[in-house]
N, C-alpha and C positions, 0 to 999 in steps of 0.2 A: 893544571896538573893537565897535562894531554894524555892518548890513551893508553900508550905506552909506559906512563910511570902508576898509569891504576890498574893495567895490568903487571906489571912490577910488585905491585901491591899487596892486588890479589894473589899470585904467585906465592908472594910470604908469608900471608893470610894460610894457605892452604899446606904450607910448611912450619905452620904454627907458630911464627916469628913477631914475638909480643911486639916490635919498633912497627912491622907491618899495619900489627891488630891496631896499633893507639893511631898510626897514619890514616887510617880507614875511618878508627872512630873521630878522629876529632876530624876529618874531613866534612863526615855527612852526620855526625850527631846530632848537630844544631836543626836541619832540616828535619829527621825524624823526630826529634824532640818535640817542634811545630804539631808533627804529625800526632804522636802520643797523646799531646796536650789537648788535640780536638776530641780523644776518645773518653780520657780520664778527665773523673771527676774533680781532682785536683791534682799539685805538680808532685806529691808524692808518689801517687800511682802512676801520672807521666814516666815517673824516671824508672819506676820498675817495669814499665812494660819498655822502655828504651833500653834499659838494662838486660833485662831478658830475650829482647829481640834480637840485642848484638853476640850476646853468649848463644843464642839459636843459629845467627851467620857464623861465626867464628867455627860453630861446631857442624855447622852443614857446606860450608863454602866450596866443598870438595864437590859436591854436587850441581854447583853452578858449573855449567857446561862454557858460558863465554860466548854462545852466540847470540846474545839477547844484551840487553842493557843491563847494569850490575845493578844501578839504582831503581829499577820495575823490582828486578829478582828480589834486593833488599825492602823495596815499600810490599810487597806481596808481604814476606815477613813480618814486617812491623805490623801490618793490617789484619794478619791471623794472630798474632799474639795478641793486639788490643781485644781481638771478639773472643779470643781463651779467656781471655781475664773478664770480660764482661758474663761470660756464662759461668765463671767463679762466683763473680758477685752476685750471680740470680739464686745462689745455693747460700747463702749469707742473710741471717736478717736485715733488715732496710734500715737506713736512717730517715727519721722523717724530716723535712726542710725548716721546722719548729725548731728543731735541736740542734739545726748548726748554725754557729755564730755570724752575724751579718757582716761581720771585717773579715772572716773566712770568704765570702761568697765573692765579698767587693776586689779581692785582693789586697797587694800590700799597699796602697794605697788610703785606704777606707773610705775615702771620699768619694761616690757617686759622679761628680759632676766633673772631677779630673781624667775618668776615663776617656781615653780616645776609643775610637770603633771598634777594633780588636779586643780592647778589655770588655766594653759592652758585651760585645759578640760570645766572649767565653764567657762572661757570667751571666747572661742570658742562657747558653747552653749548661752552666753548672744550676741553676732552676730545674732543668730537665732530668726526669730521672734517668738510668744507666742505658734502658731500651732504647727509649725516645733518642738521645744524645748517638747511640751508636748506628741507629737507621738514619739518621739525618747527616750524619758523616760518610756513611756507608754511601749513600743513595746521591748526595746534595751536594757530597764534598770531593769524592774517590771518585763518583761517575757509574758506579756499578748498578747493574738494571735489576729489578723488582724481583727477578728468578734465581738471578746468581747470589743476591741477598738470604734470599730465602732458604737456598742451598747451602751457602754457609750455617745461618743460625739452626738451621734445623728443621725449620719451620714451612709451613703453608704460602707458597705467593699471596692469597689472598688476605692471609693473618699479615704479610709485611704490609700491603700496601695501605691496608687499614690503621695499621700502628703508624706509619710512616703520617700518614694524612691527621692523625693524632698530633702528634710533634710537631708537623707543619703549624697547625691552630696553635698546638700550645706555646710555640715561639713567638709565633707574632703576637700572641696574649702577651706574651712576657715583655716584650720587644715595644707595645704600645703601651707601657706601663712606665717603660724606660725612657728617659729623658739622654739621647744618643748628643 
């Protein structure tokens, strides 16, 4: 799709054209689902984040000035939506790892040996608590700086650094126990 085509889709979305909204969703949903899946503890939550992110995009697309990359603007919305879900999860009682069936941790295949590297990493991330998973995604994957993450999460930078270090240690431990 050319830049002119995407601009037509954006213009249509600004006019609440359902066909253009569908075209934008179809074009970007696979990419942003992958981002949502990295932040979410399961597929259902990732789908919720994806849906909420697109609803926010359609509701606020009039604020997009067009002077930057639409994909970067949308990515920011999805990351903020994932952080919002993380904050909501903090208010809810947590489920312990012992209460989660092993099949849910291993994904649909149920056979750890058949998992490829991506599935292995996803499984390892699922063993982390929501805070650790969020920090690893924000810093290691999405490239945010510690001070930016601290501001996003409303906490001290030193707390972010400490928790990030702990998350890295936990991830190393989990991956050390997993056959890749």
